[in-house]
C-alpha positions in Angstrom: 65.0 -49.5 -37.7 65.9 -53.0 -36.6 63.2 -55.4 -35.4 64.7 -55.9 -32.0 64.6 -52.1 -31.5 60.9 -52.1 -32.6 60.2 -54.9 -30.1 61.8 -52.9 -27.3 59.9 -49.8 -28.2 56.6 -51.8 -28.4 57.3 -53.4 -25.0 58.0 -50.1 -23.4 55.0 -48.6 -25.1 52.7 -51.3 -23.6 54.1 -50.6 -20.1 53.6 -46.9 -20.4 50.0 -47.5 -21.8 49.2 -49.7 -18.8 50.5 -46.9 -16.4 48.5 -44.2 -18.3 45.4 -46.4 -18.2 45.7 -46.7 -14.4 46.1 -43.0 -14.1 43.0 -42.4 -16.3 44.9 -40.9 -19.2 44.6 -41.9 -22.8 46.9 -44.4 -24.5 49.8 -43.6 -26.7 49.7 -45.3 -30.1 53.0 -46.7 -31.5 53.5 -45.1 -35.0 55.6 -48.0 -36.4 52.6 -50.3 -36.2 50.6 -48.6 -39.0 48.4 -51.1 -40.7 45.4 -50.9 -42.9 42.4 -53.2 -42.2 40.0 -54.0 -45.0 36.8 -55.7 -44.0 34.4 -57.9 -46.0 31.1 -59.5 -45.3 30.2 -63.2 -45.2 26.8 -64.0 -46.7 27.3 -67.5 -48.2 28.1 -69.5 -45.0 25.1 -68.2 -43.0 22.8 -68.7 -46.0 24.0 -72.3 -46.5 23.6 -73.0 -42.8 20.1 -71.7 -42.7 19.2 -73.7 -45.8 20.7 -76.8 -44.3 18.8 -76.5 -41.0 15.6 -75.7 -42.9 16.1 -78.9 -45.0 16.8 -80.8 -41.7 13.6 -79.5 -40.1 11.5 -80.3 -43.2 12.9 -83.8 -43.6 12.4 -84.6 -39.9 8.8 -83.3 -39.8 7.9 -85.6 -42.7 9.2 -88.6 -40.8 6.5 -90.3 -38.7 9.0 -92.2 -36.5 11.0 -89.1 -35.5 9.8 -87.1 -32.5 10.8 -83.5 -32.2 12.1 -83.4 -28.6 14.3 -80.9 -26.8 17.6 -82.1 -28.4 16.1 -81.5 -31.8 15.4 -77.9 -31.0 18.7 -77.4 -29.3 20.4 -78.6 -32.5 18.3 -76.3 -34.6 19.1 -73.4 -32.3 22.8 -74.1 -32.4 22.9 -74.1 -36.2 21.0 -70.8 -36.3 23.4 -69.4 -33.7 26.4 -70.6 -35.8 24.9 -68.8 -38.9 24.5 -65.6 -36.9 28.1 -65.9 -35.6 29.4 -66.3 -39.2 27.3 -63.3 -40.3 28.5 -61.0 -37.6 32.1 -62.2 -37.5 33.3 -60.3 -40.5 36.3 -61.5 -42.5 39.2 -59.0 -42.9 42.7 -58.5 -44.2 45.2 -56.3 -42.4 48.2 -55.1 -44.4 51.0 -54.0 -42.1 54.5 -52.8 -42.8 56.0 -56.3 -42.9 53.1 -58.7 -42.5 49.6 -59.7 -43.9 47.0 -60.8 -41.4 43.6 -62.3 -41.9 40.8 -64.2 -40.1 40.8 -67.8 -41.2 38.4 -70.6 -40.1 40.8 -71.6 -37.2 41.4 -68.0 -36.0 43.5 -65.0 -36.8 46.6 -65.8 -38.8 49.6 -63.6 -39.7 52.1 -64.1 -42.5 55.4 -62.2 -42.3 56.7 -60.8 -45.6 59.5 -63.4 -45.7 56.9 -66.2 -45.9 55.0 -64.8 -48.9 55.9 -66.2 -52.3 53.8 -63.7 -54.3 50.5 -62.0 -54.9 48.1 -62.6 -57.8 45.2 -60.2 -58.5 42.5 -60.6 -61.1 39.0 -59.2 -61.4 37.1 -60.1 -58.2 39.9 -62.1 -56.6 43.2 -61.5 -54.8 45.4 -64.4 -53.9 48.3 -64.4 -51.3 50.6 -67.2 -52.2 52.7 -68.7 -49.3 55.9 -70.7 -49.3 54.4 -73.1 -46.8 50.7 -73.8 -46.4 47.7 -73.0 -48.6 47.1 -69.8 -50.5 44.8 -67.2 -49.1 42.0 -66.2 -51.5 40.1 -63.0 -51.0 37.0 -62.9 -53.2 34.4 -60.3 -54.0 31.8 -63.1 -54.7 32.1 -65.1 -51.4 33.1 -62.5 -48.8 32.3 -59.2 -50.4 35.8 -57.9 -50.2 36.7 -54.7 -52.1 39.3 -56.5 -54.2 40.4 -53.4 -56.2 41.4 -51.7 -52.9 43.1 -54.8 -51.6 45.1 -55.3 -54.8 46.2 -51.6 -54.8 47.4 -51.8 -51.2 49.1 -55.2 -51.7 50.9 -53.9 -54.7 52.5 -51.1 -52.6 53.3 -53.8 -49.9 54.9 -56.0 -52.5 57.0 -53.2 -53.9 58.2 -52.3 -50.4 59.1 -55.9 -49.5 60.4 -57.1 -52.9 57.6 -59.7 -53.4 56.4 -60.5 -57.0 52.9 -59.1 -57.8 50.9 -60.4 -60.8 47.9 -58.8 -62.3 45.8 -60.9 -64.7 
């Protein structure tokens, strides 16, 4: 099926889903958009932020010249809120028919199969190598990704799209 045909079908499907939503009926899911989402968990960034803010509070309490006013406590609260945000905003990788998508620091990013140079998998790590831009690294240590599952699904994706896949 050509991509333009898929876009037309997807566009019509969204219009039909809007109409069905207004009528109170359930939505129709487009079968060509099958993708698998694998979710990890981020522990390291929240722990580092909490340790940083703890060190900040301890160092500021020991200073006799520094007064703990409202702005100090707003700063502490904002860092704790950021740590909570990093904890609950779970990292993921979505493997579609012709794309790989993930949540990066700047937001959700999608790489089409044509922009992928290759995949590299080793124990605890999976690396998506791009033609332009930095490599995406999915790690069992930092983000608690099930790397064996990711590497198996990326191997199937690589075979379907003619992309080199290395296992070390």
